[in-house]
PDB file of N, H, CA, C and O in Angstrom:
ATOM      1  N   UNK A   1     194.818 265.592 209.587  1.00  0.00           N
ATOM      2  CA  UNK A   1     196.153 265.078 209.686  1.00  0.00           C
ATOM      3  C   UNK A   1     196.339 264.049 208.575  1.00  0.00           C
ATOM      4  O   UNK A   1     195.488 263.185 208.366  1.00  0.00           O
ATOM      5  N   UNK A   2     197.435 264.148 207.882  1.00  0.00           N
ATOM      6  H   UNK A   2     198.127 264.850 208.051  1.00  0.00           H
ATOM      7  CA  UNK A   2     197.741 263.201 206.821  1.00  0.00           C
ATOM      8  C   UNK A   2     198.464 261.991 207.414  1.00  0.00           C
ATOM      9  O   UNK A   2     199.352 262.138 208.254  1.00  0.00           O
ATOM     10  N   UNK A   3     198.083 260.823 206.977  1.00  0.00           N
ATOM     11  H   UNK A   3     197.362 260.704 206.295  1.00  0.00           H
ATOM     12  CA  UNK A   3     198.718 259.581 207.404  1.00  0.00           C
ATOM     13  C   UNK A   3     199.256 258.896 206.153  1.00  0.00           C
ATOM     14  O   UNK A   3     198.521 258.670 205.191  1.00  0.00           O
ATOM     15  N   UNK A   4     200.533 258.574 206.178  1.00  0.00           N
ATOM     16  H   UNK A   4     201.129 258.758 206.959  1.00  0.00           H
ATOM     17  CA  UNK A   4     201.133 257.876 205.045  1.00  0.00           C
ATOM     18  C   UNK A   4     200.519 256.478 204.925  1.00  0.00           C
ATOM     19  O   UNK A   4     200.203 255.846 205.933  1.00  0.00           O
ATOM     20  N   UNK A   5     200.353 256.006 203.703  1.00  0.00           N
ATOM     21  H   UNK A   5     200.609 256.519 202.884  1.00  0.00           H
ATOM     22  CA  UNK A   5     199.718 254.694 203.514  1.00  0.00           C
ATOM     23  C   UNK A   5     200.399 253.567 204.294  1.00  0.00           C
ATOM     24  O   UNK A   5     199.720 252.670 204.795  1.00  0.00           O
ATOM     25  N   UNK A   6     201.702 253.600 204.401  1.00  0.00           N
ATOM     26  H   UNK A   6     202.253 254.329 203.995  1.00  0.00           H
ATOM     27  CA  UNK A   6     202.413 252.532 205.109  1.00  0.00           C
ATOM     28  C   UNK A   6     202.189 252.570 206.626  1.00  0.00           C
ATOM     29  O   UNK A   6     202.533 251.620 207.328  1.00  0.00           O
ATOM     30  N   UNK A   7     201.613 253.666 207.128  1.00  0.00           N
ATOM     31  H   UNK A   7     201.333 254.438 206.557  1.00  0.00           H
ATOM     32  CA  UNK A   7     201.329 253.788 208.559  1.00  0.00           C
ATOM     33  C   UNK A   7     199.854 253.596 208.904  1.00  0.00           C
ATOM     34  O   UNK A   7     199.482 253.593 210.078  1.00  0.00           O
ATOM     35  N   UNK A   8     199.015 253.435 207.878  1.00  0.00           N
ATOM     36  H   UNK A   8     199.317 253.438 206.925  1.00  0.00           H
ATOM     37  CA  UNK A   8     197.574 253.386 208.099  1.00  0.00           C
ATOM     38  C   UNK A   8     197.162 252.207 208.978  1.00  0.00           C
ATOM     39  O   UNK A   8     196.373 252.386 209.906  1.00  0.00           O
ATOM     40  N   UNK A   9     197.675 251.013 208.708  1.00  0.00           N
ATOM     41  H   UNK A   9     198.316 250.868 207.954  1.00  0.00           H
ATOM     42  CA  UNK A   9     197.288 249.830 209.484  1.00  0.00           C
ATOM     43  C   UNK A   9     197.671 249.995 210.948  1.00  0.00           C
ATOM     44  O   UNK A   9     196.900 249.625 211.834  1.00  0.00           O
ATOM     45  N   UNK A  10     198.856 250.546 211.213  1.00  0.00           N
ATOM     46  H   UNK A  10     199.482 250.846 210.493  1.00  0.00           H
ATOM     47  CA  UNK A  10     199.295 250.750 212.597  1.00  0.00           C
ATOM     48  C   UNK A  10     198.384 251.738 213.315  1.00  0.00           C
ATOM     49  O   UNK A  10     198.034 251.528 214.476  1.00  0.00           O
ATOM     50  N   UNK A  11     198.004 252.801 212.641  1.00  0.00           N
ATOM     51  H   UNK A  11     198.288 252.971 211.697  1.00  0.00           H
ATOM     52  CA  UNK A  11     197.113 253.788 213.250  1.00  0.00           C
ATOM     53  C   UNK A  11     195.747 253.181 213.545  1.00  0.00           C
ATOM     54  O   UNK A  11     195.195 253.395 214.625  1.00  0.00           O
ATOM     55  N   UNK A  12     195.199 252.429 212.602  1.00  0.00           N
ATOM     56  H   UNK A  12     195.647 252.255 211.725  1.00  0.00           H
ATOM     57  CA  UNK A  12     193.893 251.814 212.814  1.00  0.00           C
ATOM     58  C   UNK A  12     193.945 250.811 213.971  1.00  0.00           C
ATOM     59  O   UNK A  12     193.009 250.736 214.767  1.00  0.00           O
ATOM     60  N   UNK A  13     195.016 250.055 214.065  1.00  0.00           N
ATOM     61  H   UNK A  13     195.776 250.116 213.419  1.00  0.00           H
ATOM     62  CA  UNK A  13     195.165 249.119 215.176  1.00  0.00           C
ATOM     63  C   UNK A  13     195.220 249.880 216.498  1.00  0.00           C
ATOM     64  O   UNK A  13     194.542 249.511 217.456  1.00  0.00           O
ATOM     65  N   UNK A  14     196.024 250.940 216.550  1.00  0.00           N
ATOM     66  H   UNK A  14     196.574 251.240 215.771  1.00  0.00           H
ATOM     67  CA  UNK A  14     196.170 251.730 217.765  1.00  0.00           C
ATOM     68  C   UNK A  14     194.843 252.357 218.189  1.00  0.00           C
ATOM     69  O   UNK A  14     194.507 252.361 219.373  1.00  0.00           O
ATOM     70  N   UNK A  15     194.101 252.879 217.238  1.00  0.00           N
ATOM     71  H   UNK A  15     194.374 252.876 216.276  1.00  0.00           H
ATOM     72  CA  UNK A  15     192.792 253.460 217.552  1.00  0.00           C
ATOM     73  C   UNK A  15     191.880 252.394 218.144  1.00  0.00           C
ATOM     74  O   UNK A  15     191.084 252.683 219.037  1.00  0.00           O
ATOM     75  N   UNK A  16     191.991 251.179 217.657  1.00  0.00           N
ATOM     76  H   UNK A  16     192.637 250.944 216.932  1.00  0.00           H
ATOM     77  CA  UNK A  16     191.189 250.081 218.183  1.00  0.00           C
ATOM     78  C   UNK A  16     191.523 249.713 219.621  1.00  0.00           C
ATOM     79  O   UNK A  16     190.762 248.993 220.268  1.00  0.00           O
ATOM     80  N   UNK A  17     192.642 250.195 220.125  1.00  0.00           N
ATOM     81  H   UNK A  17     193.260 250.780 219.599  1.00  0.00           H
ATOM     82  CA  UNK A  17     193.062 249.914 221.502  1.00  0.00           C
ATOM     83  C   UNK A  17     192.587 250.975 222.490  1.00  0.00           C
ATOM     84  O   UNK A  17     192.990 250.950 223.653  1.00  0.00           O
ATOM     85  N   UNK A  18     191.753 251.890 222.062  1.00  0.00           N
ATOM     86  H   UNK A  18     191.426 251.911 221.117  1.00  0.00           H
ATOM     87  CA  UNK A  18     191.400 253.033 222.908  1.00  0.00           C
ATOM     88  C   UNK A  18     190.774 252.657 224.243  1.00  0.00           C
ATOM     89  O   UNK A  18     190.809 253.454 225.180  1.00  0.00           O
ATOM     90  N   UNK A  19     190.206 251.471 224.350  1.00  0.00           N
ATOM     91  H   UNK A  19     190.178 250.824 223.588  1.00  0.00           H
ATOM     92  CA  UNK A  19     189.609 251.054 225.624  1.00  0.00           C
ATOM     93  C   UNK A  19     190.545 250.168 226.443  1.00  0.00           C
ATOM     94  O   UNK A  19     190.126 249.595 227.449  1.00  0.00           O
ATOM     95  N   UNK A  20     191.794 250.050 226.030  1.00  0.00           N
ATOM     96  H   UNK A  20     192.134 250.515 225.213  1.00  0.00           H
ATOM     97  CA  UNK A  20     192.721 249.128 226.683  1.00  0.00           C
ATOM     98  C   UNK A  20     193.822 249.842 227.482  1.00  0.00           C
ATOM     99  O   UNK A  20     194.919 249.306 227.642  1.00  0.00           O
ATOM    100  N   UNK A  21     193.535 251.026 227.974  1.00  0.00           N
ATOM    101  H   UNK A  21     192.644 251.461 227.844  1.00  0.00           H
ATOM    102  CA  UNK A  21     194.510 251.779 228.760  1.00  0.00           C
ATOM    103  C   UNK A  21     194.384 251.444 230.241  1.00  0.00           C
ATOM    104  O   UNK A  21     193.282 251.251 230.756  1.00  0.00           O
ATOM    105  N   UNK A  22     195.522 251.378 230.914  1.00  0.00           N
ATOM    106  H   UNK A  22     196.417 251.535 230.496  1.00  0.00           H
ATOM    107  CA  UNK A  22     195.546 251.281 232.378  1.00  0.00           C
ATOM    108  C   UNK A  22     195.603 252.693 232.923  1.00  0.00           C
ATOM    109  O   UNK A  22     196.222 253.581 232.337  1.00  0.00           O
ATOM    110  N   UNK A  23     194.948 252.885 234.052  1.00  0.00           N
ATOM    111  H   UNK A  23     194.445 252.164 234.529  1.00  0.00           H
ATOM    112  CA  UNK A  23     194.887 254.199 234.679  1.00  0.00           C
ATOM    113  C   UNK A  23     195.307 254.103 236.134  1.00  0.00           C
ATOM    114  O   UNK A  23     194.982 253.139 236.827  1.00  0.00           O
ATOM    115  N   UNK A  24     196.030 255.108 236.586  1.00  0.00           N
ATOM    116  H   UNK A  24     196.295 255.891 236.023  1.00  0.00           H
ATOM    117  CA  UNK A  24     196.326 255.250 238.012  1.00  0.00           C
ATOM    118  C   UNK A  24     195.421 256.368 238.512  1.00  0.00           C
ATOM    119  O   UNK A  24     195.457 257.486 237.998  1.00  0.00           O
ATOM    120  N   UNK A  25     194.627 256.062 239.499  1.00  0.00           N
ATOM    121  H   UNK A  25     194.599 255.154 239.917  1.00  0.00           H
ATOM    122  CA  UNK A  25     193.674 257.042 240.014  1.00  0.00           C
ATOM    123  C   UNK A  25     194.092 257.425 241.422  1.00  0.00           C
ATOM    124  O   UNK A  25     194.303 256.571 242.283  1.00  0.00           O
ATOM    125  N   UNK A  26     194.205 258.725 241.634  1.00  0.00           N
ATOM    126  H   UNK A  26     194.033 259.418 240.935  1.00  0.00           H
ATOM    127  CA  UNK A  26     194.572 259.237 242.945  1.00  0.00           C
ATOM    128  C   UNK A  26     193.730 260.446 243.298  1.00  0.00           C
ATOM    129  O   UNK A  26     192.741 260.744 242.628  1.00  0.00           O
ATOM    130  N   UNK A  27     194.124 261.135 244.345  1.00  0.00           N
ATOM    131  H   UNK A  27     194.927 260.893 244.889  1.00  0.00           H
ATOM    132  CA  UNK A  27     193.383 262.309 244.818  1.00  0.00           C
ATOM    133  C   UNK A  27     193.326 263.413 243.765  1.00  0.00           C
ATOM    134  O   UNK A  27     192.358 264.172 243.711  1.00  0.00           O
ATOM    135  N   UNK A  28     194.361 263.502 242.929  1.00  0.00           N
ATOM    136  H   UNK A  28     195.147 262.886 242.973  1.00  0.00           H
ATOM    137  CA  UNK A  28     194.417 264.553 241.918  1.00  0.00           C
ATOM    138  C   UNK A  28     193.711 264.154 240.625  1.00  0.00           C
ATOM    139  O   UNK A  28     193.657 264.950 239.688  1.00  0.00           O
ATOM    140  N   UNK A  29     193.177 262.956 240.558  1.00  0.00           N
ATOM    141  H   UNK A  29     193.221 262.309 241.319  1.00  0.00           H
ATOM    142  CA  UNK A  29     192.525 262.492 239.341  1.00  0.00           C
ATOM    143  C   UNK A  29     193.222 261.270 238.792  1.00  0.00           C
ATOM    144  O   UNK A  29     193.964 260.595 239.505  1.00  0.00           O
ATOM    145  N   UNK A  30     192.983 260.986 237.524  1.00  0.00           N
ATOM    146  H   UNK A  30     192.380 261.535 236.945  1.00  0.00           H
ATOM    147  CA  UNK A  30     193.553 259.801 236.912  1.00  0.00           C
ATOM    148  C   UNK A  30     194.571 260.132 235.836  1.00  0.00           C
ATOM    149  O   UNK A  30     194.488 261.167 235.174  1.00  0.00           O
ATOM    150  N   UNK A  31     195.528 259.237 235.675  1.00  0.00           N
ATOM    151  H   UNK A  31     195.595 258.396 236.213  1.00  0.00           H
ATOM    152  CA  UNK A  31     196.539 259.368 234.636  1.00  0.00           C
ATOM    153  C   UNK A  31     196.705 258.032 233.942  1.00  0.00           C
ATOM    154  O   UNK A  31     196.713 256.980 234.582  1.00  0.00           O
ATOM    155  N   UNK A  32     196.838 258.082 232.628  1.00  0.00           N
ATOM    156  H   UNK A  32     196.832 258.936 232.108  1.00  0.00           H
ATOM    157  CA  UNK A  32     197.155 256.859 231.896  1.00  0.00           C
ATOM    158  C   UNK A  32     198.545 256.390 232.297  1.00  0.00           C
ATOM    159  O   UNK A  32     199.461 257.197 232.455  1.00  0.00           O
ATOM    160  N   UNK A  33     198.697 255.087 232.459  1.00  0.00           N
ATOM    161  H   UNK A  33     197.953 254.431 232.330  1.00  0.00           H
ATOM    162  CA  UNK A  33     200.009 254.539 232.801  1.00  0.00           C
ATOM    163  C   UNK A  33     200.555 253.656 231.690  1.00  0.00           C
ATOM    164  O   UNK A  33     201.719 253.258 231.740  1.00  0.00           O
ATOM    165  N   UNK A  34     199.750 253.346 230.702  1.00  0.00           N
ATOM    166  H   UNK A  34     198.805 253.670 230.661  1.00  0.00           H
ATOM    167  CA  UNK A  34     200.188 252.517 229.585  1.00  0.00           C
ATOM    168  C   UNK A  34     199.068 251.618 229.122  1.00  0.00           C
ATOM    169  O   UNK A  34     198.002 251.545 229.734  1.00  0.00           O
ATOM    170  N   UNK A  35     199.333 250.940 228.034  1.00  0.00           N
ATOM    171  H   UNK A  35     200.199 250.999 227.537  1.00  0.00           H
ATOM    172  CA  UNK A  35     198.355 250.004 227.507  1.00  0.00           C
ATOM    173  C   UNK A  35     198.372 248.704 228.296  1.00  0.00           C
ATOM    174  O   UNK A  35     199.398 248.329 228.865  1.00  0.00           O
ATOM    175  N   UNK A  36     197.253 248.028 228.329  1.00  0.00           N
ATOM    176  H   UNK A  36     196.420 248.333 227.868  1.00  0.00           H
ATOM    177  CA  UNK A  36     197.140 246.721 228.976  1.00  0.00           C
ATOM    178  C   UNK A  36     197.617 245.676 227.973  1.00  0.00           C
ATOM    179  O   UNK A  36     196.855 245.230 227.115  1.00  0.00           O
ATOM    180  N   UNK A  37     198.885 245.291 228.092  1.00  0.00           N
ATOM    181  H   UNK A  37     199.504 245.652 228.789  1.00  0.00           H
ATOM    182  CA  UNK A  37     199.480 244.400 227.097  1.00  0.00           C
ATOM    183  C   UNK A  37     198.828 243.024 227.080  1.00  0.00           C
ATOM    184  O   UNK A  37     198.883 242.335 226.061  1.00  0.00           O
ATOM    185  N   UNK A  38     198.215 242.609 228.178  1.00  0.00           N
ATOM    186  H   UNK A  38     198.170 243.168 229.005  1.00  0.00           H
ATOM    187  CA  UNK A  38     197.522 241.317 228.169  1.00  0.00           C
ATOM    188  C   UNK A  38     196.323 241.359 227.225  1.00  0.00           C
ATOM    189  O   UNK A  38     195.849 240.311 226.786  1.00  0.00           O
ATOM    190  N   UNK A  39     195.834 242.539 226.913  1.00  0.00           N
ATOM    191  H   UNK A  39     196.219 243.390 227.270  1.00  0.00           H
ATOM    192  CA  UNK A  39     194.774 242.696 225.926  1.00  0.00           C
ATOM    193  C   UNK A  39     195.348 242.952 224.532  1.00  0.00           C
ATOM    194  O   UNK A  39     194.742 242.565 223.532  1.00  0.00           O
ATOM    195  N   UNK A  40     196.497 243.591 224.460  1.00  0.00           N
ATOM    196  H   UNK A  40     196.989 243.905 225.272  1.00  0.00           H
ATOM    197  CA  UNK A  40     197.107 243.939 223.178  1.00  0.00           C
ATOM    198  C   UNK A  40     197.643 242.699 222.459  1.00  0.00           C
ATOM    199  O   UNK A  40     197.438 242.552 221.254  1.00  0.00           O
ATOM    200  N   UNK A  41     198.320 241.812 223.177  1.00  0.00           N
ATOM    201  H   UNK A  41     198.486 241.931 224.156  1.00  0.00           H
ATOM    202  CA  UNK A  41     198.980 240.663 222.545  1.00  0.00           C
ATOM    203  C   UNK A  41     198.030 239.780 221.734  1.00  0.00           C
ATOM    204  O   UNK A  41     198.351 239.463 220.589  1.00  0.00           O
ATOM    205  N   UNK A  42     196.873 239.367 222.273  1.00  0.00           N
ATOM    206  H   UNK A  42     196.612 239.624 223.203  1.00  0.00           H
ATOM    207  CA  UNK A  42     195.978 238.538 221.455  1.00  0.00           C
ATOM    208  C   UNK A  42     195.461 239.271 220.217  1.00  0.00           C
ATOM    209  O   UNK A  42     195.273 238.664 219.163  1.00  0.00           O
ATOM    210  N   UNK A  43     195.235 240.570 220.351  1.00  0.00           N
ATOM    211  H   UNK A  43     195.388 241.063 221.207  1.00  0.00           H
ATOM    212  CA  UNK A  43     194.783 241.348 219.201  1.00  0.00           C
ATOM    213  C   UNK A  43     195.869 241.431 218.136  1.00  0.00           C
ATOM    214  O   UNK A  43     195.579 241.366 216.941  1.00  0.00           O
ATOM    215  N   UNK A  44     197.123 241.576 218.572  1.00  0.00           N
ATOM    216  H   UNK A  44     197.358 241.628 219.542  1.00  0.00           H
ATOM    217  CA  UNK A  44     198.240 241.565 217.625  1.00  0.00           C
ATOM    218  C   UNK A  44     198.307 240.232 216.886  1.00  0.00           C
ATOM    219  O   UNK A  44     198.525 240.196 215.675  1.00  0.00           O
ATOM    220  N   UNK A  45     198.119 239.143 217.617  1.00  0.00           N
ATOM    221  H   UNK A  45     197.942 239.172 218.601  1.00  0.00           H
ATOM    222  CA  UNK A  45     198.151 237.818 216.998  1.00  0.00           C
ATOM    223  C   UNK A  45     197.092 237.701 215.904  1.00  0.00           C
ATOM    224  O   UNK A  45     197.366 237.200 214.813  1.00  0.00           O
ATOM    225  N   UNK A  46     195.881 238.169 216.206  1.00  0.00           N
ATOM    226  H   UNK A  46     195.659 238.576 217.091  1.00  0.00           H
ATOM    227  CA  UNK A  46     194.789 238.091 215.224  1.00  0.00           C
ATOM    228  C   UNK A  46     195.031 239.026 214.049  1.00  0.00           C
ATOM    229  O   UNK A  46     194.810 238.652 212.898  1.00  0.00           O
ATOM    230  N   UNK A  47     195.482 240.235 214.335  1.00  0.00           N
ATOM    231  H   UNK A  47     195.662 240.539 215.270  1.00  0.00           H
ATOM    232  CA  UNK A  47     195.668 241.261 213.304  1.00  0.00           C
ATOM    233  C   UNK A  47     196.753 240.848 212.309  1.00  0.00           C
ATOM    234  O   UNK A  47     196.614 241.065 211.105  1.00  0.00           O
ATOM    235  N   UNK A  48     197.839 240.248 212.822  1.00  0.00           N
ATOM    236  H   UNK A  48     197.951 240.071 213.800  1.00  0.00           H
ATOM    237  CA  UNK A  48     198.989 239.908 211.972  1.00  0.00           C
ATOM    238  C   UNK A  48     198.956 238.461 211.492  1.00  0.00           C
ATOM    239  O   UNK A  48     199.831 238.042 210.733  1.00  0.00           O
ATOM    240  N   UNK A  49     197.959 237.693 211.925  1.00  0.00           N
ATOM    241  H   UNK A  49     197.248 238.032 212.541  1.00  0.00           H
ATOM    242  CA  UNK A  49     197.831 236.278 211.569  1.00  0.00           C
ATOM    243  C   UNK A  49     199.102 235.492 211.910  1.00  0.00           C
ATOM    244  O   UNK A  49     199.460 234.535 211.225  1.00  0.00           O
ATOM    245  N   UNK A  50     199.770 235.917 212.980  1.00  0.00           N
ATOM    246  H   UNK A  50     199.479 236.694 213.537  1.00  0.00           H
ATOM    247  CA  UNK A  50     200.940 235.198 213.465  1.00  0.00           C
ATOM    248  C   UNK A  50     202.225 235.410 212.686  1.00  0.00           C
ATOM    249  O   UNK A  50     203.215 234.727 212.951  1.00  0.00           O
ATOM    250  N   UNK A  51     202.244 236.332 211.735  1.00  0.00           N
ATOM    251  H   UNK A  51     201.440 236.886 211.520  1.00  0.00           H
ATOM    252  CA  UNK A  51     203.466 236.619 210.979  1.00  0.00           C
ATOM    253  C   UNK A  51     204.455 237.349 211.879  1.00  0.00           C
ATOM    254  O   UNK A  51     204.204 238.497 212.245  1.00  0.00           O
ATOM    255  N   UNK A  52     205.581 236.717 212.252  1.00  0.00           N
ATOM    256  H   UNK A  52     205.785 235.784 211.955  1.00  0.00           H
ATOM    257  CA  UNK A  52     206.498 237.308 213.241  1.00  0.00           C
ATOM    258  C   UNK A  52     207.020 238.695 212.874  1.00  0.00           C
ATOM    259  O   UNK A  52     207.066 239.571 213.737  1.00  0.00           O
ATOM    260  N   UNK A  53     207.413 238.920 211.629  1.00  0.00           N
ATOM    261  H   UNK A  53     207.376 238.208 210.928  1.00  0.00           H
ATOM    262  CA  UNK A  53     207.957 240.228 211.250  1.00  0.00           C
ATOM    263  C   UNK A  53     206.888 241.312 211.319  1.00  0.00           C
ATOM    264  O   UNK A  53     207.148 242.421 211.786  1.00  0.00           O
ATOM    265  N   UNK A  54     205.693 240.988 210.854  1.00  0.00           N
ATOM    266  H   UNK A  54     205.482 240.087 210.475  1.00  0.00           H
ATOM    267  CA  UNK A  54     204.590 241.955 210.912  1.00  0.00           C
ATOM    268  C   UNK A  54     204.198 242.236 212.360  1.00  0.00           C
ATOM    269  O   UNK A  54     203.918 243.379 212.721  1.00  0.00           O
ATOM    270  N   UNK A  55     204.178 241.184 213.192  1.00  0.00           N
ATOM    271  H   UNK A  55     204.405 240.255 212.899  1.00  0.00           H
ATOM    272  CA  UNK A  55     203.855 241.322 214.613  1.00  0.00           C
ATOM    273  C   UNK A  55     204.826 242.284 215.278  1.00  0.00           C
ATOM    274  O   UNK A  55     204.413 243.209 215.977  1.00  0.00           O
ATOM    275  N   UNK A  56     206.119 242.064 215.060  1.00  0.00           N
ATOM    276  H   UNK A  56     206.455 241.313 214.492  1.00  0.00           H
ATOM    277  CA  UNK A  56     207.155 242.919 215.667  1.00  0.00           C
ATOM    278  C   UNK A  56     207.046 244.360 215.188  1.00  0.00           C
ATOM    279  O   UNK A  56     207.186 245.290 215.982  1.00  0.00           O
ATOM    280  N   UNK A  57     206.798 244.549 213.896  1.00  0.00           N
ATOM    281  H   UNK A  57     206.685 243.793 213.251  1.00  0.00           H
ATOM    282  CA  UNK A  57     206.690 245.909 213.348  1.00  0.00           C
ATOM    283  C   UNK A  57     205.489 246.632 213.939  1.00  0.00           C
ATOM    284  O   UNK A  57     205.594 247.784 214.362  1.00  0.00           O
ATOM    285  N   UNK A  58     204.350 245.952 213.966  1.00  0.00           N
ATOM    286  H   UNK A  58     204.265 245.017 213.622  1.00  0.00           H
ATOM    287  CA  UNK A  58     203.136 246.573 214.492  1.00  0.00           C
ATOM    288  C   UNK A  58     203.278 246.857 215.981  1.00  0.00           C
ATOM    289  O   UNK A  58     202.851 247.912 216.450  1.00  0.00           O
ATOM    290  N   UNK A  59     203.865 245.941 216.724  1.00  0.00           N
ATOM    291  H   UNK A  59     204.212 245.084 216.343  1.00  0.00           H
ATOM    292  CA  UNK A  59     204.058 246.155 218.164  1.00  0.00           C
ATOM    293  C   UNK A  59     204.973 247.349 218.419  1.00  0.00           C
ATOM    294  O   UNK A  59     204.705 248.155 219.310  1.00  0.00           O
ATOM    295  N   UNK A  60     206.048 247.469 217.647  1.00  0.00           N
ATOM    296  H   UNK A  60     206.267 246.815 216.923  1.00  0.00           H
ATOM    297  CA  UNK A  60     206.951 248.623 217.786  1.00  0.00           C
ATOM    298  C   UNK A  60     206.209 249.924 217.488  1.00  0.00           C
ATOM    299  O   UNK A  60     206.388 250.917 218.193  1.00  0.00           O
ATOM    300  N   UNK A  61     205.380 249.922 216.450  1.00  0.00           N
ATOM    301  H   UNK A  61     205.235 249.115 215.877  1.00  0.00           H
ATOM    302  CA  UNK A  61     204.602 251.125 216.119  1.00  0.00           C
ATOM    303  C   UNK A  61     203.656 251.487 217.266  1.00  0.00           C
ATOM    304  O   UNK A  61     203.534 252.655 217.635  1.00  0.00           O
ATOM    305  N   UNK A  62     202.991 250.478 217.822  1.00  0.00           N
ATOM    306  H   UNK A  62     203.090 249.529 217.522  1.00  0.00           H
ATOM    307  CA  UNK A  62     202.073 250.709 218.938  1.00  0.00           C
ATOM    308  C   UNK A  62     202.824 251.291 220.130  1.00  0.00           C
ATOM    309  O   UNK A  62     202.338 252.225 220.767  1.00  0.00           O
ATOM    310  N   UNK A  63     203.986 250.759 220.434  1.00  0.00           N
ATOM    311  H   UNK A  63     204.381 250.000 219.916  1.00  0.00           H
ATOM    312  CA  UNK A  63     204.764 251.275 221.567  1.00  0.00           C
ATOM    313  C   UNK A  63     205.179 252.723 221.345  1.00  0.00           C
ATOM    314  O   UNK A  63     205.174 253.516 222.287  1.00  0.00           O
ATOM    315  N   UNK A  64     205.538 253.078 220.117  1.00  0.00           N
ATOM    316  H   UNK A  64     205.543 252.434 219.353  1.00  0.00           H
ATOM    317  CA  UNK A  64     205.905 254.477 219.826  1.00  0.00           C
ATOM    318  C   UNK A  64     204.701 255.399 220.044  1.00  0.00           C
ATOM    319  O   UNK A  64     204.836 256.470 220.635  1.00  0.00           O
ATOM    320  N   UNK A  65     203.540 254.984 219.572  1.00  0.00           N
ATOM    321  H   UNK A  65     203.430 254.113 219.093  1.00  0.00           H
ATOM    322  CA  UNK A  65     202.343 255.805 219.754  1.00  0.00           C
ATOM    323  C   UNK A  65     201.937 255.859 221.221  1.00  0.00           C
ATOM    324  O   UNK A  65     201.495 256.899 221.708  1.00  0.00           O
ATOM    325  N   UNK A  66     202.086 254.749 221.918  1.00  0.00           N
ATOM    326  H   UNK A  66     202.445 253.904 221.522  1.00  0.00           H
ATOM    327  CA  UNK A  66     201.781 254.716 223.355  1.00  0.00           C
ATOM    328  C   UNK A  66     202.657 255.714 224.112  1.00  0.00           C
ATOM    329  O   UNK A  66     202.155 256.470 224.943  1.00  0.00           O
ATOM    330  N   UNK A  67     203.945 255.721 223.835  1.00  0.00           N
ATOM    331  H   UNK A  67     204.353 255.106 223.159  1.00  0.00           H
ATOM    332  CA  UNK A  67     204.860 256.654 224.507  1.00  0.00           C
ATOM    333  C   UNK A  67     204.496 258.099 224.193  1.00  0.00           C
ATOM    334  O   UNK A  67     204.586 258.965 225.063  1.00  0.00           O
ATOM    335  N   UNK A  68     204.087 258.362 222.964  1.00  0.00           N
ATOM    336  H   UNK A  68     204.014 257.658 222.258  1.00  0.00           H
ATOM    337  CA  UNK A  68     203.678 259.719 222.595  1.00  0.00           C
ATOM    338  C   UNK A  68     202.450 260.141 223.390  1.00  0.00           C
ATOM    339  O   UNK A  68     202.391 261.269 223.879  1.00  0.00           O
ATOM    340  N   UNK A  69     201.481 259.260 223.524  1.00  0.00           N
ATOM    341  H   UNK A  69     201.530 258.344 223.127  1.00  0.00           H
ATOM    342  CA  UNK A  69     200.272 259.584 224.285  1.00  0.00           C
ATOM    343  C   UNK A  69     200.623 259.837 225.745  1.00  0.00           C
ATOM    344  O   UNK A  69     200.081 260.752 226.364  1.00  0.00           O
ATOM    345  N   UNK A  70     201.522 259.037 226.296  1.00  0.00           N
ATOM    346  H   UNK A  70     201.962 258.293 225.794  1.00  0.00           H
ATOM    347  CA  UNK A  70     201.882 259.197 227.716  1.00  0.00           C
ATOM    348  C   UNK A  70     202.629 260.501 227.986  1.00  0.00           C
ATOM    349  O   UNK A  70     202.725 260.926 229.137  1.00  0.00           O
ATOM    350  N   UNK A  71     203.155 261.136 226.952  1.00  0.00           N
ATOM    351  H   UNK A  71     203.077 260.791 226.017  1.00  0.00           H
ATOM    352  CA  UNK A  71     203.830 262.423 227.113  1.00  0.00           C
ATOM    353  C   UNK A  71     202.857 263.599 227.166  1.00  0.00           C
ATOM    354  O   UNK A  71     203.232 264.707 227.549  1.00  0.00           O
ATOM    355  N   UNK A  72     201.616 263.350 226.781  1.00  0.00           N
ATOM    356  H   UNK A  72     201.311 262.450 226.469  1.00  0.00           H
ATOM    357  CA  UNK A  72     200.602 264.412 226.786  1.00  0.00           C
ATOM    358  C   UNK A  72     200.130 264.635 228.226  1.00  0.00           C
ATOM    359  O   UNK A  72     199.659 263.697 228.870  1.00  0.00           O
ATOM    360  N   UNK A  73     200.248 265.854 228.732  1.00  0.00           N
ATOM    361  H   UNK A  73     200.630 266.616 228.209  1.00  0.00           H
ATOM    362  CA  UNK A  73     199.793 266.103 230.115  1.00  0.00           C
ATOM    363  C   UNK A  73     198.293 265.858 230.227  1.00  0.00           C
ATOM    364  O   UNK A  73     197.522 266.211 229.334  1.00  0.00           O
ATOM    365  N   UNK A  74     197.896 265.246 231.339  1.00  0.00           N
ATOM    366  H   UNK A  74     198.522 264.959 232.064  1.00  0.00           H
ATOM    367  CA  UNK A  74     196.464 265.015 231.557  1.00  0.00           C
ATOM    368  C   UNK A  74     195.808 266.317 232.004  1.00  0.00           C
ATOM    369  O   UNK A  74     196.433 267.160 232.648  1.00  0.00           O
ATOM    370  N   UNK A  75     194.548 266.457 231.650  1.00  0.00           N
ATOM    371  H   UNK A  75     194.041 265.772 231.127  1.00  0.00           H
ATOM    372  CA  UNK A  75     193.790 267.640 232.065  1.00  0.00           C
ATOM    373  C   UNK A  75     193.307 267.423 233.489  1.00  0.00           C
ATOM    374  O   UNK A  75     192.726 266.385 233.805  1.00  0.00           O
ATOM    375  N   UNK A  76     193.544 268.380 234.323  1.00  0.00           N
ATOM    376  H   UNK A  76     194.017 269.223 234.066  1.00  0.00           H
ATOM    377  CA  UNK A  76     193.118 268.282 235.739  1.00  0.00           C
ATOM    378  C   UNK A  76     191.833 269.047 235.918  1.00  0.00           C
ATOM    379  O   UNK A  76     191.295 269.100 237.024  1.00  0.00           O
TER     380      UNK A  76
END
């Protein structure tokens, strides 16, 4: 998959969040419910060094990727 240079940092940040998903577990198995934002926010602060515009851009990118992942049906 090709990634445009301007999207590389957002993708690398998102990949780094792979262990920060919340899961709902029931009789049918587990489903992702979203990222644990209490873990995401401090990482965003460190990654962007507190630059508000960069923080907002990266957070928006993460939310778009999060929504895309949540649209993928879970394997039962």
